[in-house]
N, C-alpha and C positions, 0 to 999 in steps of 0.2 A: 687607475688600475682597471684592467679589463674585467668585463662581466663574465661569469662562468657560462660555458656552453650548455644549452639545454639538451635533454635527451631527444632523440628523433622519435616522433610518434610512430606507432605500429599501425599499419592499415589492416582492416578486417572487413569481412562482409562485402557489400557492393562496391565500396571504395577500392578494396584490394582487387576485385575482379576487373573493374574499369582500368586500374593502373596497369595490371598485367596485359590487358588487351591493348592499351595504348602503347606499351613498350614493345609488344610483338607486331604492331602494325607500323611499317615505315611510312614516314610522311612523304607525300609526292614532292619531287624536286625537278624544277625545270632545267634544261640544259645550261641556261645562263647561270643559274644558281650553282650548279655543279661545277662549272668552269671557274666561277669566283672562289668557291670553296677550295678547289684544287690549287688555284694560283696562290691563295693565302697560305695554304699548307706548304707549298714549295718555298715561298718567301721565308716562312718561319724555319723551315728545315735548313735553308742556307745560312741562317743566323747562327745555327748551332754546329756548323761544320768546323772542326778543329783545323787550324792552319799549320 
């Protein structure tokens, strides 16, 4: 039998500020990483096309 899912903790104070700042700051991405990500997206997109 599966264990129950615990509640998600609520962030407050400095932890909340750091989290918001991290979410609002995009991570740098090299052109190679961007190309790999787009290629993977296109591959998955083709998997879901209805014939």
